[in-house]
Jmol script that loads the backbone (N, CA, C; Angstrom):
load data "model"
ATOM      1  N   MET A   1       0.834  -1.204   0.004  1.00  0.00           N
ATOM      2  CA  MET A   1       0.046  -0.008  -0.024  1.00  0.00           C
ATOM      3  C   MET A   1       0.879   1.278   0.032  1.00  0.00           C
ATOM      4  N   LYS A   2       2.116   1.136   0.321  1.00  0.00           N
ATOM      5  CA  LYS A   2       3.027   2.247   0.402  1.00  0.00           C
ATOM      6  C   LYS A   2       3.252   2.879  -1.033  1.00  0.00           C
ATOM      7  N   ASN A   3       3.110   2.142  -2.039  1.00  0.00           N
ATOM      8  CA  ASN A   3       3.499   2.525  -3.414  1.00  0.00           C
ATOM      9  C   ASN A   3       2.339   3.000  -4.141  1.00  0.00           C
ATOM     10  N   LEU A   4       1.202   3.304  -3.361  1.00  0.00           N
ATOM     11  CA  LEU A   4       0.046   3.916  -4.142  1.00  0.00           C
ATOM     12  C   LEU A   4       0.265   5.367  -4.539  1.00  0.00           C
ATOM     13  N   SER A   5      -0.182   5.790  -5.719  1.00  0.00           N
ATOM     14  CA  SER A   5      -0.032   7.081  -6.123  1.00  0.00           C
ATOM     15  C   SER A   5      -0.983   7.996  -5.356  1.00  0.00           C
ATOM     16  N   THR A   6      -0.831   9.252  -5.426  1.00  0.00           N
ATOM     17  CA  THR A   6      -1.863  10.217  -4.907  1.00  0.00           C
ATOM     18  C   THR A   6      -3.212  10.053  -5.495  1.00  0.00           C
ATOM     19  N   ILE A   7      -3.354   9.818  -6.763  1.00  0.00           N
ATOM     20  CA  ILE A   7      -4.693   9.624  -7.209  1.00  0.00           C
ATOM     21  C   ILE A   7      -5.317   8.290  -6.710  1.00  0.00           C
ATOM     22  N   ASP A   8      -4.536   7.293  -6.507  1.00  0.00           N
ATOM     23  CA  ASP A   8      -4.970   6.111  -5.938  1.00  0.00           C
ATOM     24  C   ASP A   8      -5.562   6.284  -4.603  1.00  0.00           C
ATOM     25  N   TRP A   9      -4.923   7.065  -3.789  1.00  0.00           N
ATOM     26  CA  TRP A   9      -5.310   7.293  -2.376  1.00  0.00           C
ATOM     27  C   TRP A   9      -6.501   8.216  -2.421  1.00  0.00           C
ATOM     28  N   ILE A  10      -6.640   9.105  -3.292  1.00  0.00           N
ATOM     29  CA  ILE A  10      -7.804  10.014  -3.377  1.00  0.00           C
ATOM     30  C   ILE A  10      -9.056   9.218  -3.782  1.00  0.00           C
ATOM     31  N   ALA A  11      -8.813   8.366  -4.729  1.00  0.00           N
ATOM     32  CA  ALA A  11      -9.973   7.503  -5.159  1.00  0.00           C
ATOM     33  C   ALA A  11     -10.399   6.559  -4.143  1.00  0.00           C
ATOM     34  N   LEU A  12      -9.489   5.959  -3.435  1.00  0.00           N
ATOM     35  CA  LEU A  12      -9.714   5.007  -2.338  1.00  0.00           C
ATOM     36  C   LEU A  12     -10.526   5.692  -1.234  1.00  0.00           C
ATOM     37  N   VAL A  13     -10.076   6.884  -0.854  1.00  0.00           N
ATOM     38  CA  VAL A  13     -10.767   7.628   0.264  1.00  0.00           C
ATOM     39  C   VAL A  13     -12.214   8.032  -0.212  1.00  0.00           C
ATOM     40  N   LEU A  14     -12.300   8.544  -1.443  1.00  0.00           N
ATOM     41  CA  LEU A  14     -13.639   8.913  -1.804  1.00  0.00           C
ATOM     42  C   LEU A  14     -14.678   7.620  -1.956  1.00  0.00           C
ATOM     43  N   VAL A  15     -14.134   6.512  -2.409  1.00  0.00           N
ATOM     44  CA  VAL A  15     -14.920   5.352  -2.398  1.00  0.00           C
ATOM     45  C   VAL A  15     -15.375   4.906  -0.957  1.00  0.00           C
ATOM     46  N   ILE A  16     -14.398   4.991  -0.014  1.00  0.00           N
ATOM     47  CA  ILE A  16     -14.817   4.610   1.331  1.00  0.00           C
ATOM     48  C   ILE A  16     -15.831   5.720   1.905  1.00  0.00           C
ATOM     49  N   ILE A  17     -15.651   6.930   1.692  1.00  0.00           N
ATOM     50  CA  ILE A  17     -16.616   7.889   2.112  1.00  0.00           C
ATOM     51  C   ILE A  17     -18.013   7.621   1.460  1.00  0.00           C
ATOM     52  N   GLY A  18     -18.099   7.288   0.235  1.00  0.00           N
ATOM     53  CA  GLY A  18     -19.242   6.937  -0.558  1.00  0.00           C
ATOM     54  C   GLY A  18     -19.921   5.671   0.021  1.00  0.00           C
ATOM     55  N   GLY A  19     -19.133   4.752   0.402  1.00  0.00           N
ATOM     56  CA  GLY A  19     -19.477   3.384   0.910  1.00  0.00           C
ATOM     57  C   GLY A  19     -20.081   3.633   2.303  1.00  0.00           C
ATOM     58  N   LEU A  20     -19.394   4.283   3.132  1.00  0.00           N
ATOM     59  CA  LEU A  20     -19.937   4.634   4.431  1.00  0.00           C
ATOM     60  C   LEU A  20     -21.246   5.417   4.463  1.00  0.00           C
ATOM     61  N   ASN A  21     -21.366   6.381   3.466  1.00  0.00           N
ATOM     62  CA  ASN A  21     -22.556   7.159   3.315  1.00  0.00           C
ATOM     63  C   ASN A  21     -23.802   6.317   2.964  1.00  0.00           C
ATOM     64  N   TRP A  22     -23.450   5.299   2.016  1.00  0.00           N
ATOM     65  CA  TRP A  22     -24.599   4.326   1.580  1.00  0.00           C
ATOM     66  C   TRP A  22     -24.893   3.509   2.814  1.00  0.00           C
ATOM     67  N   GLY A  23     -23.931   3.111   3.556  1.00  0.00           N
ATOM     68  CA  GLY A  23     -24.243   2.294   4.800  1.00  0.00           C
ATOM     69  C   GLY A  23     -25.236   2.966   5.765  1.00  0.00           C
ATOM     70  N   VAL A  24     -24.830   4.291   5.944  1.00  0.00           N
ATOM     71  CA  VAL A  24     -25.654   5.148   6.885  1.00  0.00           C
ATOM     72  C   VAL A  24     -27.096   5.271   6.236  1.00  0.00           C
ATOM     73  N   ILE A  25     -27.170   5.408   4.906  1.00  0.00           N
ATOM     74  CA  ILE A  25     -28.492   5.541   4.327  1.00  0.00           C
ATOM     75  C   ILE A  25     -29.239   4.255   4.432  1.00  0.00           C
ATOM     76  N   GLY A  26     -28.570   3.162   4.289  1.00  0.00           N
ATOM     77  CA  GLY A  26     -29.309   1.891   4.450  1.00  0.00           C
ATOM     78  C   GLY A  26     -29.788   1.542   5.708  1.00  0.00           C
ATOM     79  N   PHE A  27     -28.946   1.749   6.767  1.00  0.00           N
ATOM     80  CA  PHE A  27     -29.253   1.377   8.119  1.00  0.00           C
ATOM     81  C   PHE A  27     -30.082   2.493   8.954  1.00  0.00           C
ATOM     82  N   PHE A  28     -29.861   3.649   8.582  1.00  0.00           N
ATOM     83  CA  PHE A  28     -30.525   4.810   9.335  1.00  0.00           C
ATOM     84  C   PHE A  28     -31.401   5.774   8.523  1.00  0.00           C
ATOM     85  N   ASN A  29     -31.463   5.505   7.281  1.00  0.00           N
ATOM     86  CA  ASN A  29     -32.180   6.411   6.389  1.00  0.00           C
ATOM     87  C   ASN A  29     -31.744   7.741   6.454  1.00  0.00           C
ATOM     88  N   LEU A  30     -30.512   8.007   6.550  1.00  0.00           N
ATOM     89  CA  LEU A  30     -29.892   9.369   6.811  1.00  0.00           C
ATOM     90  C   LEU A  30     -28.804   9.636   5.777  1.00  0.00           C
ATOM     91  N   ASP A  31     -28.901  10.494   4.947  1.00  0.00           N
ATOM     92  CA  ASP A  31     -27.900  10.858   3.964  1.00  0.00           C
ATOM     93  C   ASP A  31     -27.003  11.978   4.460  1.00  0.00           C
ATOM     94  N   LEU A  32     -25.865  11.426   5.124  1.00  0.00           N
ATOM     95  CA  LEU A  32     -24.962  12.436   5.792  1.00  0.00           C
ATOM     96  C   LEU A  32     -24.430  13.457   4.794  1.00  0.00           C
ATOM     97  N   LEU A  33     -23.939  12.907   3.608  1.00  0.00           N
ATOM     98  CA  LEU A  33     -23.271  13.878   2.609  1.00  0.00           C
ATOM     99  C   LEU A  33     -24.280  14.924   2.162  1.00  0.00           C
ATOM    100  N   GLY A  34     -25.615  14.399   2.004  1.00  0.00           N
ATOM    101  CA  GLY A  34     -26.614  15.379   1.500  1.00  0.00           C
ATOM    102  C   GLY A  34     -26.863  16.385   2.659  1.00  0.00           C
ATOM    103  N   GLN A  35     -26.888  15.960   3.859  1.00  0.00           N
ATOM    104  CA  GLN A  35     -27.072  16.925   4.968  1.00  0.00           C
ATOM    105  C   GLN A  35     -25.959  17.864   5.215  1.00  0.00           C
ATOM    106  N   ILE A  36     -24.726  17.364   5.010  1.00  0.00           N
ATOM    107  CA  ILE A  36     -23.588  18.199   5.199  1.00  0.00           C
ATOM    108  C   ILE A  36     -23.457  19.313   3.990  1.00  0.00           C
ATOM    109  N   LEU A  37     -23.837  18.804   2.827  1.00  0.00           N
ATOM    110  CA  LEU A  37     -23.790  19.811   1.605  1.00  0.00           C
ATOM    111  C   LEU A  37     -25.119  20.237   1.294  1.00  0.00           C
ATOM    112  N   VAL A  38     -26.020  20.452   2.265  1.00  0.00           N
ATOM    113  CA  VAL A  38     -27.443  20.693   2.015  1.00  0.00           C
ATOM    114  C   VAL A  38     -27.642  22.104   1.184  1.00  0.00           C
ATOM    115  N   ASP A  39     -26.791  23.112   1.647  1.00  0.00           N
ATOM    116  CA  ASP A  39     -27.010  24.329   0.839  1.00  0.00           C
ATOM    117  C   ASP A  39     -26.202  24.501  -0.387  1.00  0.00           C
ATOM    118  N   ALA A  40     -25.376  23.612  -0.678  1.00  0.00           N
ATOM    119  CA  ALA A  40     -24.628  23.555  -1.909  1.00  0.00           C
ATOM    120  C   ALA A  40     -24.966  22.304  -2.832  1.00  0.00           C
ATOM    121  N   SER A  41     -26.203  22.331  -3.308  1.00  0.00           N
ATOM    122  CA  SER A  41     -26.658  21.208  -4.102  1.00  0.00           C
ATOM    123  C   SER A  41     -25.685  20.927  -5.338  1.00  0.00           C
ATOM    124  N   GLY A  42     -25.253  21.974  -5.904  1.00  0.00           N
ATOM    125  CA  GLY A  42     -24.221  21.752  -6.932  1.00  0.00           C
ATOM    126  C   GLY A  42     -22.896  21.119  -6.526  1.00  0.00           C
ATOM    127  N   LEU A  43     -22.519  21.472  -5.303  1.00  0.00           N
ATOM    128  CA  LEU A  43     -21.386  20.835  -4.676  1.00  0.00           C
ATOM    129  C   LEU A  43     -21.565  19.400  -4.388  1.00  0.00           C
ATOM    130  N   SER A  44     -22.810  19.087  -3.839  1.00  0.00           N
ATOM    131  CA  SER A  44     -23.156  17.688  -3.491  1.00  0.00           C
ATOM    132  C   SER A  44     -23.082  16.822  -4.684  1.00  0.00           C
ATOM    133  N   ARG A  45     -23.589  17.394  -5.911  1.00  0.00           N
ATOM    134  CA  ARG A  45     -23.609  16.565  -7.199  1.00  0.00           C
ATOM    135  C   ARG A  45     -22.167  16.404  -7.593  1.00  0.00           C
ATOM    136  N   ILE A  46     -21.352  17.246  -7.338  1.00  0.00           N
ATOM    137  CA  ILE A  46     -19.845  17.135  -7.715  1.00  0.00           C
ATOM    138  C   ILE A  46     -19.269  16.076  -6.916  1.00  0.00           C
ATOM    139  N   VAL A  47     -19.518  16.071  -5.562  1.00  0.00           N
ATOM    140  CA  VAL A  47     -19.008  15.142  -4.612  1.00  0.00           C
ATOM    141  C   VAL A  47     -19.414  13.719  -5.066  1.00  0.00           C
ATOM    142  N   TYR A  48     -20.747  13.536  -5.284  1.00  0.00           N
ATOM    143  CA  TYR A  48     -21.291  12.188  -5.629  1.00  0.00           C
ATOM    144  C   TYR A  48     -20.721  11.781  -6.961  1.00  0.00           C
ATOM    145  N   GLY A  49     -20.508  12.660  -7.880  1.00  0.00           N
ATOM    146  CA  GLY A  49     -19.953  12.386  -9.204  1.00  0.00           C
ATOM    147  C   GLY A  49     -18.503  11.941  -9.090  1.00  0.00           C
ATOM    148  N   LEU A  50     -17.695  12.597  -8.107  1.00  0.00           N
ATOM    149  CA  LEU A  50     -16.352  12.175  -7.955  1.00  0.00           C
ATOM    150  C   LEU A  50     -16.299  10.896  -7.266  1.00  0.00           C
ATOM    151  N   VAL A  51     -17.229  10.500  -6.414  1.00  0.00           N
ATOM    152  CA  VAL A  51     -17.285   9.226  -5.700  1.00  0.00           C
ATOM    153  C   VAL A  51     -17.473   8.166  -6.881  1.00  0.00           C
ATOM    154  N   GLY A  52     -18.395   8.465  -7.618  1.00  0.00           N
ATOM    155  CA  GLY A  52     -18.692   7.452  -8.772  1.00  0.00           C
ATOM    156  C   GLY A  52     -17.586   7.415  -9.699  1.00  0.00           C
ATOM    157  N   LEU A  53     -16.850   8.319 -10.128  1.00  0.00           N
ATOM    158  CA  LEU A  53     -15.704   8.276 -10.951  1.00  0.00           C
ATOM    159  C   LEU A  53     -14.530   7.625 -10.236  1.00  0.00           C
ATOM    160  N   SER A  54     -14.407   7.802  -8.910  1.00  0.00           N
ATOM    161  CA  SER A  54     -13.346   7.084  -8.169  1.00  0.00           C
ATOM    162  C   SER A  54     -13.596   5.558  -8.159  1.00  0.00           C
ATOM    163  N   ALA A  55     -14.953   5.150  -8.091  1.00  0.00           N
ATOM    164  CA  ALA A  55     -15.227   3.825  -8.121  1.00  0.00           C
ATOM    165  C   ALA A  55     -14.869   3.146  -9.421  1.00  0.00           C
ATOM    166  N   LEU A  56     -15.131   3.877 -10.507  1.00  0.00           N
ATOM    167  CA  LEU A  56     -14.833   3.381 -11.850  1.00  0.00           C
ATOM    168  C   LEU A  56     -13.303   3.287 -12.059  1.00  0.00           C
ATOM    169  N   TYR A  57     -12.565   4.216 -11.510  1.00  0.00           N
ATOM    170  CA  TYR A  57     -11.119   4.375 -11.583  1.00  0.00           C
ATOM    171  C   TYR A  57     -10.516   3.087 -10.897  1.00  0.00           C
ATOM    172  N   LEU A  58     -11.063   2.692  -9.683  1.00  0.00           N
ATOM    173  CA  LEU A  58     -10.665   1.593  -8.942  1.00  0.00           C
ATOM    174  C   LEU A  58     -11.009   0.259  -9.607  1.00  0.00           C
ATOM    175  N   VAL A  59     -12.147   0.163 -10.205  1.00  0.00           N
ATOM    176  CA  VAL A  59     -12.516  -0.982 -10.974  1.00  0.00           C
ATOM    177  C   VAL A  59     -11.432  -1.263 -12.091  1.00  0.00           C
ATOM    178  N   PHE A  60     -11.012  -0.220 -12.831  1.00  0.00           N
ATOM    179  CA  PHE A  60     -10.131  -0.433 -13.922  1.00  0.00           C
ATOM    180  C   PHE A  60      -8.708  -0.495 -13.462  1.00  0.00           C
ATOM    181  N   THR A  61      -8.300  -0.100 -12.243  1.00  0.00           N
ATOM    182  CA  THR A  61      -6.945  -0.212 -11.884  1.00  0.00           C
ATOM    183  C   THR A  61      -6.820  -1.259 -10.680  1.00  0.00           C
ATOM    184  N   MET A  62      -7.829  -2.104 -10.456  1.00  0.00           N
ATOM    185  CA  MET A  62      -7.745  -3.007  -9.391  1.00  0.00           C
ATOM    186  C   MET A  62      -6.590  -3.980  -9.545  1.00  0.00           C
ATOM    187  N   LYS A  63      -6.313  -4.430 -10.769  1.00  0.00           N
ATOM    188  CA  LYS A  63      -5.244  -5.295 -11.023  1.00  0.00           C
ATOM    189  C   LYS A  63      -3.855  -4.718 -10.652  1.00  0.00           C
ATOM    190  N   LYS A  64      -3.571  -3.506 -11.062  1.00  0.00           N
ATOM    191  CA  LYS A  64      -2.415  -2.795 -10.757  1.00  0.00           C
ATOM    192  C   LYS A  64      -2.283  -2.591  -9.167  1.00  0.00           C
ATOM    193  N   LEU A  65      -3.393  -2.206  -8.542  1.00  0.00           N
ATOM    194  CA  LEU A  65      -3.322  -2.051  -7.145  1.00  0.00           C
ATOM    195  C   LEU A  65      -3.115  -3.340  -6.321  1.00  0.00           C
ATOM    196  N   ALA A  66      -3.562  -4.445  -6.908  1.00  0.00           N
ATOM    197  CA  ALA A  66      -3.361  -5.703  -6.243  1.00  0.00           C
ATOM    198  C   ALA A  66      -1.944  -6.116  -6.261  1.00  0.00           C
ATOM    199  N   ARG A  67      -1.230  -5.769  -7.367  1.00  0.00           N
ATOM    200  CA  ARG A  67       0.279  -6.154  -7.471  1.00  0.00           C
ATOM    201  C   ARG A  67       1.061  -5.265  -6.502  1.00  0.00           C
ATOM    202  N   LYS A  68       0.628  -4.057  -6.208  1.00  0.00           N
ATOM    203  CA  LYS A  68       1.358  -3.261  -5.284  1.00  0.00           C
ATOM    204  C   LYS A  68       1.198  -3.809  -3.834  1.00  0.00           C
TER     205      LYS A  68
END
end "model"
wireframe off; spacefill off
backbone 0.3
color backbone group
């Protein structure tokens, strides 16, 4: 894990944040990111978009990350 690039770490952190948010939505019916970014609906769309792009990035780089 030491050899991960900065973009790998950013993608990993965003996917973890997204996963935790979905867990909270599933268990408690509470959208934490939505509530934190309530006044900035454009910003929340950007954050959700970045989480999705990060997940796609990790899907396509999983083999590379597994070797590291």
